[in-house]
C-alpha positions as CSV (number, residue, x, y, z in Angstrom):
1,M,0.3,14.3,-19.0
2,A,1.9,17.8,-18.8
3,P,0.7,21.3,-19.7
4,A,0.8,21.6,-23.5
5,T,3.2,24.1,-25.0
6,G,2.7,26.3,-28.1
7,I,-0.7,26.9,-29.7
8,S,-3.6,25.8,-27.6
9,K,-5.8,23.1,-29.2
10,P,-9.5,22.5,-28.3
11,C,-10.2,19.9,-25.7
12,R,-10.6,16.5,-27.1
13,R,-13.4,15.7,-24.6
14,C,-15.6,18.8,-24.5
15,A,-14.3,20.9,-27.4
16,K,-13.5,23.9,-25.2
17,P,-11.0,26.1,-27.0
18,D,-8.6,26.4,-24.1
19,A,-7.0,23.0,-23.4
20,P,-3.5,23.5,-22.0
21,Y,-3.1,20.0,-20.6
22,E,-2.2,16.8,-22.3
23,L,-3.9,13.6,-21.1
24,R,-3.1,10.3,-22.8
25,N,-1.7,12.3,-25.8
26,D,-5.0,14.4,-26.1
27,P,-5.3,18.1,-25.4
28,T,-7.5,18.5,-22.3
29,C,-9.0,21.4,-20.4
30,R,-8.8,21.8,-16.7
31,D,-12.3,20.6,-15.9
32,C,-12.0,17.4,-18.0
33,F,-8.7,16.6,-16.5
34,V,-10.1,16.7,-13.0
35,E,-13.2,14.8,-14.1
36,Y,-11.1,12.1,-15.7
37,V,-9.1,11.3,-12.5
38,E,-12.1,11.4,-10.3
39,Q,-14.1,9.2,-12.6
40,K,-11.3,6.7,-12.8
41,G,-11.2,6.4,-9.0
42,G,-15.0,6.5,-8.7
43,R,-15.5,3.6,-11.1
44,R,-13.0,1.5,-9.3
45,L,-15.0,2.1,-6.1
46,G,-18.0,0.9,-8.0
47,A,-16.2,-2.3,-8.8
48,V,-15.3,-2.7,-5.1
49,A,-19.0,-2.4,-4.3
50,R,-20.1,-4.9,-6.9
51,D,-17.4,-7.5,-5.9
52,T,-18.0,-7.2,-2.2
53,R,-21.8,-6.9,-2.2
54,A,-23.5,-9.3,0.1
55,P,-26.3,-11.4,-1.5
56,G,-29.8,-10.2,-0.9
57,R,-30.1,-6.7,0.6
58,P,-26.8,-4.8,0.3
59,G,-25.3,-3.7,3.6
60,P,-23.2,-0.6,4.3
61,R,-20.1,-0.1,2.3
62,R,-17.6,0.0,5.1
63,Y,-14.1,0.5,3.6
64,L,-10.8,1.0,5.5
65,G,-8.2,3.0,3.6
66,G,-4.6,3.8,4.1
67,L,-3.2,7.3,4.1
68,S,0.5,8.0,3.7
69,F,0.1,11.8,3.0
70,G,1.6,11.2,-0.4
71,P,0.0,12.3,-3.7
72,S,-1.9,9.0,-4.5
73,S,-3.4,8.5,-1.1
74,T,-4.3,12.2,-0.8
75,V,-6.2,12.0,-4.1
76,M,-7.9,8.9,-2.9
77,M,-9.2,10.9,0.1
78,Q,-10.8,13.4,-2.3
79,I,-12.5,10.5,-4.2
80,L,-13.7,8.9,-1.0
81,D,-15.1,12.2,0.3
82,V,-17.0,12.9,-2.9
83,S,-18.4,9.4,-3.0
84,A,-19.4,9.5,0.7
85,K,-21.2,12.9,0.1
86,F,-23.0,11.5,-3.0
87,H,-24.2,8.4,-1.2
88,S,-25.4,10.4,1.9
89,S,-27.6,12.4,-0.4
90,K,-29.3,9.3,-1.8
91,K,-31.8,7.9,0.8
92,S,-32.1,4.6,-1.2
93,S,-28.4,4.0,-1.4
94,P,-26.6,1.8,1.1
95,A,-24.5,3.7,3.7
96,F,-21.0,4.6,2.6
97,E,-18.7,4.5,5.6
98,P,-15.0,5.1,4.8
99,L,-12.5,5.0,7.7
100,V,-8.9,6.2,6.8
101,I,-5.9,5.2,8.9
102,H,-2.6,6.9,8.9
103,I,0.2,4.7,10.4
104,D,2.6,7.0,12.2
105,T,6.1,5.6,11.6
106,D,8.0,8.2,13.7
107,L,9.8,6.2,16.4
108,S,11.2,9.4,18.0
109,H,8.2,9.7,20.3
110,S,6.0,7.5,22.3
111,A,2.8,5.9,20.9
112,D,0.6,7.8,23.4
113,Q,2.1,11.3,22.7
114,K,-0.5,13.9,21.5
115,D,0.0,16.6,19.0
116,T,2.6,14.8,17.0
117,P,3.4,16.1,13.5
118,A,1.3,13.3,11.9
119,Q,-1.7,14.0,14.2
120,K,-1.6,17.8,13.4
121,L,-1.5,17.1,9.7
122,L,-4.3,14.6,10.0
123,A,-6.4,17.2,11.7
124,K,-6.2,19.3,8.5
125,Y,-7.4,16.3,6.5
126,R,-10.4,15.9,8.8
127,E,-11.3,19.5,8.2
128,R,-10.9,19.3,4.4
129,F,-12.8,15.9,4.0
130,P,-15.7,16.0,6.5
131,N,-17.4,13.0,5.0
132,V,-14.5,10.7,5.9
133,S,-13.4,9.4,9.3
134,F,-9.7,9.6,10.2
135,E,-7.5,7.9,12.8
136,C,-3.8,7.9,13.5
137,V,-2.3,4.6,14.7
138,H,1.4,4.4,15.8
139,L,3.6,1.8,14.2
140,S,4.4,0.3,17.6
141,K,0.9,-1.2,17.7
142,I,2.4,-3.9,15.4
143,W,3.3,-5.9,18.5
144,S,-0.4,-6.6,19.1
145,V,-1.5,-7.7,15.6
146,K,-2.6,-11.3,15.1
147,T,-1.7,-11.5,11.4
148,L,2.0,-11.8,12.1
149,D,3.9,-14.7,13.7
150,W,6.7,-13.1,15.7
151,S,8.2,-16.5,16.6
152,A,9.0,-16.9,12.9
153,L,11.4,-14.0,13.3
154,N,13.0,-15.2,16.5
155,V,11.3,-12.2,18.2
156,A,9.1,-12.6,21.3
157,G,6.0,-10.6,20.6
158,D,5.1,-10.6,24.3
159,D,8.5,-9.4,25.5
160,T,8.0,-6.6,28.0
161,E,11.6,-5.3,28.2
162,G,11.5,-1.6,27.4
163,T,8.6,0.3,25.8
164,D,7.0,-0.9,22.5
165,V,8.7,1.9,20.7
166,D,12.1,1.0,22.2
167,R,11.7,-2.6,21.2
168,L,10.6,-1.7,17.7
169,R,13.5,0.7,17.2
170,K,15.9,-2.0,18.4
171,F,14.3,-4.5,15.9
172,F,14.8,-2.1,13.0
173,D,18.4,-1.4,14.1
174,S,19.1,-5.1,13.9
175,L,18.1,-5.3,10.2
176,P,21.0,-5.6,7.8
177,S,20.3,-2.9,5.1
178,M,18.1,0.0,4.0
179,T,16.3,-2.4,1.6
180,S,15.5,-4.7,4.6
181,K,14.2,-1.8,6.7
182,A,12.1,-0.4,3.8
183,D,10.7,-3.9,3.1
184,I,9.8,-4.7,6.7
185,L,8.3,-1.2,7.3
186,R,6.0,-1.6,4.3
187,L,4.9,-5.1,5.5
188,F,4.3,-3.8,9.0
189,I,2.1,-1.0,7.7
190,R,0.2,-3.6,5.6
191,H,-0.2,-5.9,8.6
192,L,-1.6,-3.1,10.8
193,L,-4.1,-2.0,8.2
194,L,-5.2,-5.6,7.5
195,D,-5.5,-6.3,11.3
196,L,-7.6,-3.2,11.9
197,A,-9.9,-4.0,8.9
198,L,-10.5,-7.5,10.2
199,E,-10.9,-6.5,13.8
200,R,-13.5,-3.9,13.0
201,S,-15.3,-6.0,10.3
202,Y,-14.7,-3.7,7.4
203,T,-15.8,-4.8,3.9
204,A,-12.5,-4.1,2.1
205,L,-9.1,-2.5,2.4
206,L,-8.3,0.4,0.0
207,L,-4.7,1.3,-0.8
208,G,-3.8,4.4,-2.8
209,H,-1.3,3.0,-5.3
210,S,-1.2,4.5,-8.7
211,T,-0.2,2.6,-11.9
212,S,3.3,3.8,-11.5
213,A,3.5,2.7,-7.8
214,L,2.1,-0.7,-8.6
215,A,4.7,-1.1,-11.4
216,A,7.5,-0.1,-9.0
217,L,6.2,-2.5,-6.4
218,T,6.0,-5.4,-8.9
219,L,9.7,-5.1,-9.8
220,A,10.8,-4.4,-6.3
221,E,9.0,-7.6,-5.0
222,V,10.6,-9.7,-7.8
223,A,14.0,-8.3,-6.8
224,N,13.3,-9.0,-3.1
225,G,12.6,-12.6,-3.9
226,R,8.7,-12.6,-3.8
227,G,8.1,-13.0,-7.5
228,F,5.8,-16.0,-7.0
229,A,3.4,-13.9,-4.9
230,V,3.4,-10.7,-7.0
231,P,-0.2,-11.3,-8.4
232,W,-1.5,-11.5,-4.8
233,Q,0.1,-8.1,-4.0
234,I,-0.7,-6.2,-7.2
235,N,-4.1,-7.3,-8.3
236,D,-7.5,-6.4,-6.8
237,G,-9.6,-9.0,-5.1
238,P,-9.8,-11.2,-2.0
239,F,-6.6,-11.9,-0.1
240,T,-6.1,-14.8,2.3
241,V,-5.0,-13.5,5.8
242,C,-3.7,-15.9,8.4
243,K,-4.1,-15.3,12.1
244,Y,-1.7,-16.7,14.6
245,S,-2.0,-17.5,18.3
246,A,0.5,-16.4,20.9
247,S,1.5,-20.0,21.7
248,A,2.1,-23.1,19.6
249,D,-0.1,-26.2,19.7
250,S,1.1,-29.7,20.3
251,S,2.3,-30.0,16.7
252,G,4.3,-26.8,16.9
253,E,1.9,-24.8,14.7
254,R,0.6,-21.3,15.7
255,E,-1.9,-20.6,12.9
256,V,-5.4,-20.6,14.2
257,S,-7.5,-19.4,11.3
258,Q,-7.6,-18.1,7.7
259,V,-9.9,-15.3,6.6
260,Q,-10.5,-13.4,3.4
261,M,-10.0,-9.7,3.2
262,P,-10.6,-7.9,-0.2
263,I,-7.8,-5.5,-1.1
264,Y,-8.3,-2.9,-3.8
265,Y,-6.3,-0.1,-5.5
266,P,-8.9,2.6,-6.6
267,L,-6.2,4.6,-8.5
268,R,-4.6,1.6,-10.2
269,E,-5.5,3.1,-13.7
270,V,-4.1,6.6,-13.1
271,F,-0.4,7.5,-13.5
272,K,1.5,9.3,-10.8
273,H,2.2,12.2,-13.2
274,E,-1.5,12.6,-13.7
275,L,-2.1,12.7,-10.0
276,K,0.4,15.4,-9.6
277,I,-1.2,17.5,-12.3
278,Y,-4.6,16.9,-10.7
279,L,-3.3,18.2,-7.4
280,D,-1.9,21.3,-9.1
281,L,-5.4,21.9,-10.4
282,M,-6.9,21.3,-6.9
283,P,-4.8,23.6,-4.6
284,S,-7.2,23.1,-1.6
285,V,-6.2,19.4,-1.7
286,K,-2.5,19.9,-2.6
287,D,-2.0,22.3,0.3
288,L,-2.8,19.5,2.8
289,M,0.3,17.5,1.8
290,P,3.7,18.1,3.6
291,D,6.4,19.7,1.5
292,S,8.1,17.0,-0.6
293,D,11.8,16.6,-0.4
294,S,13.1,17.6,-3.8
295,T,16.7,18.0,-2.8
296,A,17.7,14.4,-3.6
297,S,20.5,14.2,-6.1
298,N,20.6,12.0,-9.1
299,I,23.9,10.6,-7.7
300,V,23.1,8.7,-4.5
301,S,24.9,6.4,-2.1
302,H,23.5,2.9,-2.8
303,K,24.1,2.1,0.8
304,D,21.3,4.5,1.8
305,L,19.0,3.6,-1.0
306,S,16.5,0.7,-0.9
307,I,15.4,-1.5,-3.8
308,A,11.9,0.0,-3.5
309,E,13.3,3.5,-3.9
310,V,15.4,2.5,-6.9
311,M,12.3,1.2,-8.6
312,E,10.3,4.2,-7.7
313,R,12.9,6.6,-9.1
314,Y,13.2,4.5,-12.3
315,F,9.5,4.6,-13.1
316,D,9.3,8.3,-12.2
317,S,11.9,8.9,-14.9
318,V,10.3,6.7,-17.7
319,E,6.7,7.3,-16.9
320,G,6.3,10.3,-19.3
321,P,7.9,9.0,-22.5
322,Y,7.2,5.3,-21.9
323,S,3.8,5.4,-20.0
324,G,2.6,2.5,-22.1
325,I,5.4,0.3,-20.8
326,V,4.7,1.3,-17.2
327,A,1.0,0.3,-17.7
328,N,2.0,-3.0,-19.4
329,V,4.0,-4.0,-16.3
330,V,0.7,-3.8,-14.2
331,R,-1.5,-5.2,-16.9
332,T,0.8,-8.2,-17.5
333,T,0.9,-8.9,-13.7
334,G,-2.9,-8.8,-13.8
335,K,-2.9,-11.7,-16.2
336,L,-0.8,-14.0,-14.0
337,D,-2.5,-16.7,-12.1
338,K,-2.8,-16.3,-8.3
339,A,-1.1,-19.6,-7.6
340,T,-1.3,-21.0,-4.1
341,S,0.5,-23.8,-2.3
342,G,-1.7,-23.9,0.7
343,S,1.1,-22.6,2.9
344,F,1.8,-19.0,3.8
345,C,4.8,-17.0,4.9
346,H,4.5,-16.2,8.6
347,M,6.0,-12.8,8.0
348,C,4.7,-11.2,4.8
349,G,1.6,-13.4,4.6
350,M,2.1,-14.3,1.0
351,T,1.6,-17.9,-0.4
352,L,4.8,-19.9,-0.3
353,D,6.6,-21.3,-3.3
354,E,8.6,-23.9,-1.5
355,Q,10.4,-25.3,-4.6
356,G,11.1,-21.9,-5.9
357,D,12.5,-20.8,-2.6
358,S,14.7,-23.8,-2.6
359,R,16.0,-23.0,-6.0
360,W,16.8,-19.5,-5.0
361,A,18.7,-20.7,-2.0
362,G,20.5,-23.2,-4.1
363,E,21.7,-20.7,-6.6
364,L,22.6,-17.9,-4.1
365,G,23.7,-20.1,-1.3
366,D,22.2,-21.0,2.1
367,D,23.3,-19.0,5.1
368,V,25.4,-21.6,6.9
369,D,25.7,-19.4,10.0
370,A,21.9,-19.1,10.5
371,P,21.0,-20.9,13.8
372,E,19.1,-24.2,13.5
373,G,15.5,-23.8,14.6
374,G,15.7,-20.0,14.0
375,V,14.7,-17.9,11.0
376,R,16.3,-20.4,8.7
377,T,13.8,-23.2,9.4
378,A,10.8,-20.9,10.1
379,R,7.9,-20.7,7.7
380,L,9.3,-17.7,5.8
381,C,9.4,-17.0,2.1
382,Y,12.8,-16.4,0.5
383,G,12.2,-12.7,0.4
384,C,11.5,-12.4,4.1
385,K,14.5,-14.6,5.0
386,R,16.8,-12.2,3.2
387,S,15.1,-9.1,4.7
388,I,15.7,-10.5,8.2
389,N,19.1,-12.1,7.6
390,G,20.6,-10.0,4.8
């Protein structure tokens, strides 16, 4: 997955004499490397179209994608733009309408502020990818989503004290650790993207996770106490989304409906290392990304490091020599059954493993100081209880 050293060998794919790159242990030229990554993503988009195609006459392919400005999601923008351009040139092809949302997580400014760093950067993406529509949504919009039950967190979603940003900043300050903050932030971004996809009737939600990112997410979710629901988070396919009302009914329940939203990872078969080389070969795409922070030391304070970051760093370090093991983590997860209990966590939205949660609490100990009727008794999975309570 890195530029080859020593004597150059002919490309294994097209037989060109100059093949300075190594792709899955084969010498590869620049053009074949770029084609490989784009074809991998394009084929996964084809799978999305087949799986979500309506019976009879196919309708428009309306996909909502998430953009973090990282390598994976940036490469996904290139693949979406190429696909949209291709379909627009085919009059007989159903319309291809990708909308990409960036969730601005900067809580130092108001939600209505213009010309924020995220909005300025997104303008460059609009210029580079003219066949894709882009929007910037502030994280504070999380207060209005219907896929999250704020009462389960002992937080009043309709509280009007302070601005939405102030309330959200206060909420994050109340969380017990960096792991909790990183976990809840990821879930909030997921909720916002799902809520927007449902509200605007999009066909599927596309997330730009690579093989490496999915492997890291797998182990992070197991460590966070959501092992039972890992197949629902890692695998492609329909995902059950619950919607909640602002007030409870006579039985105390707030859930009003369940809908299906397909979630796909178009780059699930590409390693992070391969995406970085691809970006090096496509400087017009790489130049869009903000400068990465490469100053992090190998010796870090665990107090300032989340479980998700630990897993990400681990897979970054083993991806090269042990790429097969990284891929097997994702493949093995793909073989697990998507078990369901019929009940769903009101925070992360994952199916509940009530007996498993009970065993976890039994081994690690219940929080005897948790208030009755609060988070302890809410319909939360074990992982979300620990993220909120510590």
